[in-house]
N, C-alpha and C positions, 0 to 999 in steps of 0.2 A: 414552491418550497425554497427555490434558490434563484437569486437574481444574477448569477454569473454563469458563464459558459466556458467549458474547457476545450482546448484545441487538441483534438484526438490525434491528428497527424503530428503535432508537436510532441505529444506524449510518446507516441511510437518511436519518433526519431530520437528523442533524448535518452530513452531507456535503451534503445538499440545501440546508441553510441557508447553507453556506459557498460555494455555487457562485459567488457574485458577488465573493468575496474571495480565493478559492483561489490565483489566479495572482499575487497580491501577496506570497505567503508560500512559494512552492513551489521555493525555490532548491535544496534537497536533492533533491527529486523530479526536477528537471531534470538534476542531476548524475548521479543513478542511471540516468535514462533514457538518457543518453549511453553509460553502461557497458553497458546491455542491448543497445543498437544495435550496439555493437562485438562483442558475443557472437554476433550474427546473422551475422557473417563466416564462422562455421563451417557455416552452411547454404548449400550451393552450388547448390541447385535454384532454379527460377523458380516461385514460389507462385502459385496461382490464387485462394486465399482466405486472408486474414490476419485474425485476430480479436484485438482488444485488450480484455482483461477488466479491469474497473475503470478504464475509460478517463478518468473524471473530466471535465475541461474539454476534452479532445481534443487536447492538444498532442502526446502520443505517437502517437495515431492519425494525425495529420497527417504526422508524421515517417515513420511506416510507409508511408503512401500515397506519400510522396516517394521512399522507398527502393524501393518496389515499385509503380510507377505503373500497371502493367497488371493488378494484382491487385484483387480485391474486398476492401476493408478494412471491417470491421465493428467499431464502438465499442460496447462493452457496459458498462453501469453500473447499479448498484442505485438510484441517486438520479436521478430524472427531471430535476430542475433542473440537475444537472451536464451532462446530455446536451443540454439546451436551450442551455446556455452553450457547449457544444462546437460548435454550429452555425457560430460565427464562424471556426473553424479548417477547416471543410469548404468549400473553394472549388469553383466550378463547373468549373474545370479539373482539380482533384484532389479529387473528393468522396469521402466515406466515409459509410457507413450508421450510424445511431445506434439502438440497441435497449436498452430497459430490461429487465433480467433479473438474476437471481442467478447467481453463479459456479458454484453446485452444481446449477443447473437451466438449462442453456444451451438456447435455442430453436434448436438446430442439428441437422441430420441426422447420423447416425452416419458417422464417417470422412469428414467433408466439409471439414476444415480442414487446410491445409498448415503454417501457422505460428500458434501460439497464444502470445500475448504478454501479460504482466501486470506492470505496474510498481507496486510497493508497494501491493498490494491484498490478497494472500493472507493477510496477518496479521489481516485482519478476518473470516476464516473460522475458526471454532474447532475444527472437526472435519475433519481433513485427508483421511481415506480417501474420503469421498464427493466431495470436491473433485478429487482426482487421478483418481478413477474416471471422473468426468465429462470430464476432460481426455483420458483414454485413449479414451473413447467417441467424441469428436468428431474427434480427430486421425486423419489418414490414416496408413497404414503408411509409415514413413520421414519423417513430419512432425516438426516441432520445437516443443518447449515451451521458452520462455525467460521467466523471471520473477524478481522480487526481492521480498523480504519483510523485515520487521524482526525482529531477534533479541532475546534477553532482556536484553542490556546497554543497550538503547535507553532513553534518558532516565533512566539510573541515578542521576544527580545529583538530578533532581527527585523520583524515588522515595525516595531517602534523606532528602531534605529534608522530605518529607511524613511519613516515619516518625518524625522528631523531633517532629512536631506532634500526631499521633494514630496510632491503629492501623488506620485505614480505608484501603482501596485507592483511591488517587486516580489511578493511572497504569495503563493497560492492560498486561496481561502478554502476552509473545510467546514462541513456541517457538524452540528453538535449532536449529542446522544439522543436528544428528544426528537429531532428531525429524522434521524436514522430509525429510532424505535417506531415512530408513527408510520414510516414507509414500510417497515417490516410487517406491522399489524395490518395495514391497508392491503398488502399483497396476499394476506390470508395465511401467513406463517404462524404457527401456534406456539404458545408457551415461550415467548422470547425472554431471555435473561441478558441484560446489558450491564456492562460495568465500564468504568473509566479509570485508567491508570495514568499517572503522570511521571515522566522520566525527565531527568535533567542530565544532559551530557555537558562536559566542561572542556574547554579548549585553552590553549596558551594565548591565542589571539583570534580575532574574528575571521581572519582569512582562512584559518584551519577549518572552521565550520563551512565556509563557502566551498572549500576544496572537497569536503565530505559530500555536500549536496551535489556538486558537479560529478563526483565519482559515482554517486548513486543514480544519477539521472533525474534527481528530484528537484528540478528547477521550476520556475514559474511557468505554468501552462495555461493561465487565464487567456481566453481569446482576446480580451480587451487590453492585454498588457502592452506597454510601450515597445514598439519594434526598433526604435533607434538605440544606438549604443549609449550607455550611461556615461556622462562626462566624468573626467577625473576629479573635478571639484566636488561634485555630488557624491561620488564614491568615497572620497576622503571624509566628507562630512558624516556619512553613514558610519564609517569606521570609528571616527572620533566619538560619535554618539553611543556606539556599542561599547567602546572602551569605558565609558562612564558607568556602565552596568557591571563592571568587573567586581566579583565577590571573592574574598579570600584568595586573591591572586589569580582567579580563573574567570574566563568568559563563559557564562551559562547559556545553554540552549534548551528550552523546554519543549517536550514532545507530549502532547495529550493523545492518548490512545484509547479508542472505544473498542471494546470486544463484545461480541454477541454470540 
């Protein structure tokens, strides 16, 4: 399904390092979170256990606890510093548990989860069959999985700008909706409904976008990425190429979001 491999240790490190800055840069993540919560209107039962995979700093987990106050809500993330940062969103009146684990190895019993939620995390798992097999394992019959992920047009402008500078991959690659849908069906999940939304964020200059990505921890995690420092000349060529894409005085950054 995919010809690339993600460096999981790199992912854990970069998101852990971004735990203190993440919420200064997560405007898109909050917008997509609202969309996912709307999707939960289709779930008409009262859940006992709700799990948030890739919970990050816990904003989504807190919203899930607010929506389902009687449920046990568990925030799961690969980066321990993110879970430490999430403590501030877990109040004594509406607490949620915090667990450090990978999405493909959830420390949960079989068929023990009513609602499985994940906002913009699954793109950091490069092999989808084990991921969705794990979702099937922990979900109760009749349970609901709702998630979002980035599609291949994400950061297409930045990708094109770097292509003008060199032939190295500087932007992570993401799977399209059809690959995701095929993996969902192959895992045995029923009645999938997938949508694609495109968002365009604008910046005063390309460096502002790069600062956002750094602050989120969303930097290139491809295992085959170049390990050496990017030279100043290539970096400047990339900036100049990106400047040529300026529209109405702004630098555009496209984000393709798959929801399911």
